[in-house]
Every structure is written in structure tokens, then in C-alpha cells.
C-alpha positions as CSV (number, residue, x, y, z in Angstrom):
1,M,0.0,0.0,0.0
2,P,1.3,3.5,-0.7
3,R,2.4,5.5,2.3
4,T,0.2,8.3,3.4
5,D,0.8,11.1,5.8
6,P,-2.4,12.6,7.3
7,M,-0.4,15.8,8.4
8,A,1.2,16.4,5.1
9,P,-0.3,19.2,2.9
10,S,-2.2,18.0,-0.1
11,R,-0.7,18.5,-3.6
12,D,-1.9,18.1,-7.1
13,L,-0.6,14.6,-8.2
14,Q,-1.7,15.2,-11.7
15,L,0.6,18.2,-11.9
16,D,3.4,16.2,-10.2
17,A,3.0,13.4,-12.6
18,A,3.0,15.8,-15.6
19,R,6.3,17.5,-14.2
20,G,7.9,14.0,-13.9
21,L,7.0,13.3,-17.5
22,A,8.5,16.7,-18.7
23,V,11.7,15.9,-17.0
24,L,11.8,12.5,-18.5
25,L,11.4,14.0,-21.9
26,V,14.1,16.6,-21.5
27,L,16.4,13.8,-20.1
28,L,15.8,11.5,-23.0
29,G,16.3,14.4,-25.5
30,H,19.7,15.3,-24.0
31,L,20.8,11.6,-24.0
32,L,19.9,11.3,-27.7
33,Q,21.9,14.1,-29.0
34,P,25.3,12.4,-29.0
35,V,23.7,9.5,-31.1
36,F,22.8,11.6,-34.0
37,Y,25.3,14.5,-33.9
38,G,28.5,13.5,-35.5
39,P,31.7,15.4,-36.6
40,S,30.1,16.5,-39.8
41,G,26.8,17.7,-38.0
42,L,23.4,16.0,-38.0
43,E,23.3,12.4,-39.0
44,P,19.8,11.3,-40.2
45,G,18.4,8.2,-38.6
46,P,16.0,6.9,-36.1
47,A,17.6,8.7,-33.1
48,L,17.3,12.1,-35.0
49,A,13.6,11.3,-35.8
50,V,12.8,10.5,-32.1
51,W,14.6,13.7,-31.0
52,R,12.6,15.8,-33.3
53,V,9.4,14.3,-31.9
54,F,10.5,15.1,-28.3
55,Y,11.7,18.6,-29.1
56,A,8.5,19.6,-31.1
57,F,6.5,19.9,-27.9
58,H,8.5,19.1,-24.7
59,M,9.5,22.7,-23.8
60,P,6.1,24.2,-24.7
61,F,4.7,21.5,-22.5
62,F,7.2,22.5,-19.7
63,F,6.1,26.1,-19.8
64,L,2.5,25.1,-19.7
65,L,3.1,23.3,-16.5
66,C,5.0,26.4,-15.2
67,G,1.9,28.5,-15.9
68,M,-0.2,26.1,-14.0
69,V,2.1,25.9,-11.1
70,D,2.2,29.9,-10.9
71,R,-1.6,30.0,-11.1
72,I,-1.8,27.7,-7.9
73,K,0.7,30.0,-6.1
74,G,-1.6,32.9,-6.8
75,E,-1.3,36.3,-8.6
76,A,2.1,37.9,-8.6
77,G,2.6,41.6,-9.1
78,L,5.1,43.1,-11.5
79,G,7.6,43.9,-8.8
80,A,7.5,40.3,-7.5
81,A,7.8,38.9,-11.1
82,C,10.9,41.1,-11.7
83,L,12.5,40.0,-8.4
84,S,11.9,36.4,-9.4
85,A,13.4,36.9,-12.8
86,L,16.4,38.5,-11.2
87,K,17.0,35.6,-8.9
88,L,16.8,33.1,-11.8
89,A,19.2,35.2,-13.8
90,V,21.6,35.3,-11.0
91,V,21.4,31.5,-10.5
92,A,22.0,30.9,-14.2
93,L,25.0,33.2,-14.3
94,A,26.4,31.8,-11.2
95,F,26.3,28.1,-12.3
96,G,27.2,29.0,-15.8
97,T,30.3,30.5,-14.4
98,L,31.2,27.4,-12.4
99,A,30.7,25.3,-15.5
100,L,33.5,27.3,-17.2
101,V,36.0,26.3,-14.6
102,P,37.2,23.2,-16.6
103,Q,37.9,25.4,-19.6
104,A,39.8,27.9,-17.5
105,L,42.0,25.0,-16.1
106,D,42.8,23.7,-19.5
107,G,43.6,27.1,-20.9
108,T,40.8,27.2,-23.5
109,L,38.7,29.9,-21.9
110,S,38.7,33.4,-23.2
111,P,37.9,35.7,-20.3
112,A,36.7,38.5,-22.7
113,D,34.3,36.2,-24.5
114,A,33.0,34.7,-21.2
115,L,32.3,38.3,-19.9
116,R,30.5,39.3,-23.0
117,D,28.3,36.3,-23.0
118,A,27.5,36.9,-19.4
119,L,26.4,40.5,-20.3
120,Y,24.5,39.5,-23.3
121,G,22.8,36.5,-21.5
122,R,23.8,33.9,-23.9
123,N,26.1,30.7,-24.2
124,F,25.7,29.9,-20.6
125,G,28.3,27.4,-19.3
126,L,25.5,24.7,-18.9
127,G,23.0,24.7,-21.7
128,V,20.0,23.8,-19.5
129,L,20.3,27.2,-17.6
130,W,18.6,29.0,-20.5
131,F,15.4,27.7,-19.1
132,L,15.7,29.7,-15.9
133,V,16.2,32.9,-17.8
134,A,13.3,32.3,-20.2
135,L,11.0,31.5,-17.2
136,G,11.8,34.7,-15.5
137,L,11.2,36.6,-18.6
138,V,7.8,35.2,-19.3
139,R,6.8,35.8,-15.8
140,V,7.7,39.4,-16.1
141,I,5.9,39.9,-19.4
142,D,2.7,38.2,-18.1
143,A,2.7,40.3,-14.9
144,A,3.4,43.5,-17.0
145,A,0.5,42.6,-19.3
146,R,-1.8,42.1,-16.4
147,A,-0.7,45.4,-14.9
148,A,-1.2,47.5,-18.0
149,T,-4.5,49.4,-17.9
150,F,-5.0,50.6,-21.5
151,P,-7.8,48.9,-23.6
152,Q,-7.0,45.4,-24.5
153,A,-3.6,46.0,-22.8
154,Y,-3.1,42.4,-21.9
155,W,-3.1,41.0,-25.4
156,V,-1.4,44.0,-26.8
157,V,1.6,43.4,-24.5
158,L,1.7,39.8,-25.2
159,G,1.4,40.3,-29.0
160,G,4.2,42.8,-28.8
161,A,6.5,40.4,-26.9
162,L,5.8,37.6,-29.4
163,A,6.5,39.9,-32.3
164,L,9.8,40.9,-30.9
165,S,10.6,37.3,-30.2
166,W,9.9,36.3,-33.7
167,I,12.1,39.1,-35.1
168,C,14.9,38.0,-32.8
169,S,14.6,34.4,-33.8
170,A,14.5,35.1,-37.5
171,Q,17.5,37.4,-37.2
172,A,19.4,35.0,-34.9
173,F,19.6,37.8,-32.4
174,R,20.1,35.7,-29.3
175,F,20.2,37.9,-26.1
176,W,18.6,37.0,-22.7
177,Q,16.4,34.4,-24.3
178,V,14.1,36.8,-26.0
179,H,14.1,34.5,-29.1
180,A,12.7,31.6,-26.8
181,L,9.4,33.5,-26.1
182,V,7.7,32.1,-29.3
183,G,7.8,28.7,-27.8
184,A,7.2,29.7,-24.1
185,L,5.0,32.6,-23.6
186,P,1.8,31.4,-25.4
187,F,2.0,28.1,-23.4
188,Y,2.8,29.7,-20.0
189,V,-0.2,32.0,-20.5
190,A,-2.3,29.1,-21.5
191,G,-1.3,27.2,-18.2
192,R,-2.0,30.3,-16.1
193,R,-5.5,30.7,-17.6
194,L,-6.5,27.0,-17.8
195,G,-5.2,25.9,-14.6
196,P,-6.3,22.2,-13.6
197,R,-8.8,22.3,-16.4
198,A,-5.8,21.6,-18.8
199,F,-5.9,18.0,-17.5
200,D,-9.4,17.5,-18.9
201,V,-8.1,15.8,-22.0
202,S,-9.8,12.7,-23.1
203,A,-8.0,9.6,-24.2
204,L,-9.3,10.1,-27.7
205,L,-8.1,13.6,-27.9
206,G,-4.7,12.4,-26.6
207,A,-4.5,9.7,-29.1
208,C,-5.3,12.2,-32.0
209,G,-2.5,14.5,-30.6
210,L,0.0,11.6,-30.7
211,A,-1.0,10.8,-34.3
212,V,-0.6,14.4,-35.4
213,L,2.7,14.6,-33.5
214,L,4.2,11.6,-35.1
215,L,3.0,12.7,-38.5
216,C,4.2,16.2,-38.4
217,A,7.2,16.5,-36.1
218,P,9.8,14.5,-38.0
219,R,9.1,17.0,-40.9
220,N,10.2,20.0,-39.0
221,F,13.1,21.1,-36.8
222,V,12.4,22.8,-33.4
223,H,14.8,23.9,-30.8
224,V,13.3,26.6,-28.5
225,A,16.6,27.2,-26.6
226,T,18.2,28.6,-29.9
227,G,15.1,30.1,-31.3
228,Q,14.5,27.6,-34.1
229,Y,10.9,26.8,-35.0
230,G,11.1,25.7,-38.5
231,D,7.7,25.9,-40.2
232,P,5.5,28.1,-37.9
233,A,2.3,26.2,-38.6
234,L,3.9,22.8,-38.0
235,F,5.5,24.1,-34.8
236,A,2.2,25.4,-33.4
237,V,0.4,22.2,-34.4
238,T,3.0,19.8,-32.9
239,A,3.5,21.7,-29.7
240,V,-0.3,21.8,-29.1
241,A,-0.8,18.1,-30.2
242,G,2.2,16.9,-28.1
243,S,1.0,18.8,-25.0
244,A,-2.5,17.3,-25.3
245,F,-1.0,13.9,-25.7
246,A,1.3,14.4,-22.6
247,L,-1.6,15.6,-20.5
248,A,-3.7,12.6,-21.5
249,I,-0.9,10.4,-20.3
250,V,-1.2,11.8,-16.9
251,G,-4.9,11.0,-16.9
252,P,-7.7,11.8,-14.6
253,R,-7.1,8.9,-12.2
254,C,-4.2,10.5,-10.5
255,R,-6.1,12.9,-8.2
256,A,-4.7,14.6,-5.1
257,G,-6.3,13.5,-1.9
258,S,-8.5,10.9,-3.5
259,A,-9.2,7.9,-1.3
260,A,-11.6,6.1,-3.6
261,P,-11.0,2.5,-4.6
262,G,-8.3,2.3,-7.2
263,S,-7.2,5.9,-6.6
264,I,-3.7,6.9,-5.8
265,T,-2.8,8.6,-2.6
266,V,0.9,9.4,-1.8
267,T,2.8,11.4,0.7
268,A,3.3,15.1,-0.2
269,S,7.0,14.5,-0.2
270,A,6.8,12.2,-3.2
271,G,8.3,14.1,-6.3
272,P,6.9,14.4,-9.8
273,W,8.8,11.3,-11.1
274,A,7.2,9.1,-8.4
275,C,3.6,10.4,-9.2
276,F,4.3,9.9,-12.9
277,R,5.1,6.3,-12.2
278,A,1.9,5.8,-10.1
279,S,-0.2,7.6,-12.7
280,A,1.2,5.2,-15.5
281,R,0.6,2.1,-13.5
282,A,-3.0,3.3,-12.9
283,R,-3.5,3.8,-16.7
284,L,-2.3,0.2,-17.2
285,G,-4.5,-1.1,-14.6
286,R,-1.8,-2.1,-12.2
287,P,-1.8,-1.2,-8.4
288,P,0.4,1.8,-7.6
289,P,3.7,1.0,-6.0
290,A,4.7,2.2,-2.6
291,I,6.4,5.7,-3.0
292,R,9.3,6.4,-0.8
293,R,10.1,9.8,0.6
294,L,12.5,11.2,-1.9
295,R,13.2,14.8,-2.9
296,L,13.0,13.9,-6.5
297,P,12.3,17.3,-8.1
298,G,15.9,18.3,-7.3
299,R,17.2,14.8,-8.5
300,G,15.3,15.4,-11.8
301,V,17.0,18.5,-12.4
302,S,20.3,17.1,-11.6
303,A,19.7,14.3,-13.9
304,V,19.0,16.6,-16.7
305,I,22.2,18.6,-16.0
306,V,24.3,15.2,-15.9
307,A,22.7,14.3,-19.1
308,D,23.5,17.7,-20.7
309,L,27.2,17.3,-19.6
310,L,27.4,13.7,-20.9
311,G,25.9,14.6,-24.2
312,S,28.2,17.6,-24.6
313,R,31.3,15.6,-23.7
314,A,30.3,13.0,-26.2
315,R,30.2,15.6,-28.9
316,G,33.8,16.7,-27.9
317,A,32.9,20.0,-26.3
318,W,31.3,21.6,-23.3
319,I,27.7,22.9,-23.7
320,G,28.9,26.4,-23.3
321,S,31.7,26.3,-25.9
322,S,31.4,28.2,-29.2
323,R,29.2,26.5,-31.8
324,K,29.2,26.4,-35.7
325,P,26.1,26.2,-37.7
326,M,24.8,22.8,-38.6
327,S,25.7,21.6,-42.0
328,H,22.5,19.4,-42.2
329,A,19.2,20.8,-43.5
330,G,20.4,24.3,-44.1
331,N,20.1,26.8,-41.3
332,E,19.7,24.3,-38.5
333,R,22.2,25.1,-35.7
334,K,23.8,22.8,-33.2
335,P,21.4,21.9,-30.3
336,R,22.2,23.3,-26.9
337,G,20.3,23.4,-23.7
338,S,16.7,21.9,-23.7
């Protein structure tokens, strides 16, 4: 029987399961990169096709969940959002600087280039750190849109931010993750507005989303971290379809605080990965396993960072090192980050 703690605060197990699934997708995506990326660039094959499917939707799905989490936390003013963004940027810069230590030790680090990258908010020493900067940015934009008072201010601010992001993406103007807003801001806003209703995705809709994802994703190249979206229509369709499929995987049976027969009740200290496993077993009609008290959210992030480092080492360079454009499929650039 799963362990329960009557004194522990309730938490949304669906959201935890979805977060576990998102971390798993990021982890698998990073581990696949060394398989299809060779000395001459991208090498077509099954690994690249699977990677395209993951990257078509996994970061939009991540930002959708971030919006849902922020809705649960409550409304945050513009000042609080700016402070949160500043903290996230400081964390990214601090850990990015630590990741440059190996380059400094072997004499391949250019201090001038490292300082310029830090000021411009690009080429962090660890690729996964871009997500922190982008999350802080979308929070600030959403708060600014809610704080604006002129007619239709909310949508005007969001539209202006997306237009600026698209221009930066098209011009390869990569400063402080503005180019990532196209793949982040709409889904974050959707998560804030929908909240738990986003989980009301039927199995049929999820299956349709999977079919659309498998049909369209291999024909496009998406990498939100570097502002590559390929065909805009295909990106929008696959991001929405993939997110719907992921939400359907979590399913309605993983309910927080439910004690009905066949339901899943776990301690509040169980992380998103444990909740994802419990939800998956429920979908398969299997009893949920006992869930131990593990601080798995932190472990999930650590696993992604380790996968990022392993992938970059397998390609012969650290994630934060300089990159050349991809030779495969025209303007596709080497993947970095998530």
C-alpha cells in the first residue's frame, strides 16, 4: 500500500506526474543528442527522428506546466515577477560561471568572450540554464500585461512580446532568451488561464494528438533554446498536439487527496517522477507501488544537468563552448540546452 501522511499538505498529483513526464522527456532528449550528432553535423536516422518528436513539444509543455504552477501560487505583481526573474538570472549566471572552470583550467577559456556572453545573457556554461532565464522573462511579461491599464492591454503586450521574439529568432539575435518567447510565452499564458482544467483531456484527444505529433514532428526542426521553430504552422500544431498527448498520459485517475478504490494517494514529499510512475501504472490497470520519501524534483533537475554534460562531452565540447552552424538541413544550428 502507498504510504500516506495525514499531516502532510495536499498537492496536485496530476501536476506532479506531468512534471515528472516533462523531466523525463528533457532527459531523453539530451541523451539522444550524442547519438545523431557527429563530426560533420546532424546524421539522419531513427535517433534524430525521435529527438525531433520530443523537441517538437517538450519545452512548450514544460512552460504550460510552469503557468499552471504559478496560477496555484496565486497572482504575482510586476515587482515580485521582476525580483523572481532577477534571482533566476543570477542563479543561471552563477552556475554557468562554475561550468566554465574546466575550460579555465585547461587554458581554452577566453575571459573577454565569457564576460561578453554573461552581459548578453547567452552561451551559458550549462545549456540547461537557458530555461531559468526564459521562465523569469515570461513571468515578467505576463505580470506587465496584467498590470497594463489601456484597452486590450493584456493581449497587446503579449502580442508585442511575441512579435519581438519572432524578429529576434528570424535574425538569430540571441540575447537573454528573447528568441525563446515564441515557444514559451503562449503556453505559459495558457497554463495560467486554464489551470487544472488543462488536465481534462480525453484519451481520444490524446491519441489524436499523438497521431498528429508523429506525422508532423519528423518534418520539422524545433529547438526553442536557440530560437529555431522551422515551419511556424507545424511548430504550433505539434506543440499543441504533443502537449495534449502528454496531458492525456497523466490521466484523470491521479487525483490529489483521493481515497476512492483504485485511486492513488501518496505522501506530499513524493516527487513528480514518483507520481508519474503511479499515474502510468493506474493507466495500465496495475496497483500503484509504494512511494518512498525522496526529494525527486531536485534529483530530476540534477539528472538533466548530468545528461547535458554527458551529451556535450560525447560531442567533444562543453555545452557552453562556441558553436558552428549545422551543416545538415540548411540553417539548423547545433542543439544546446533543452
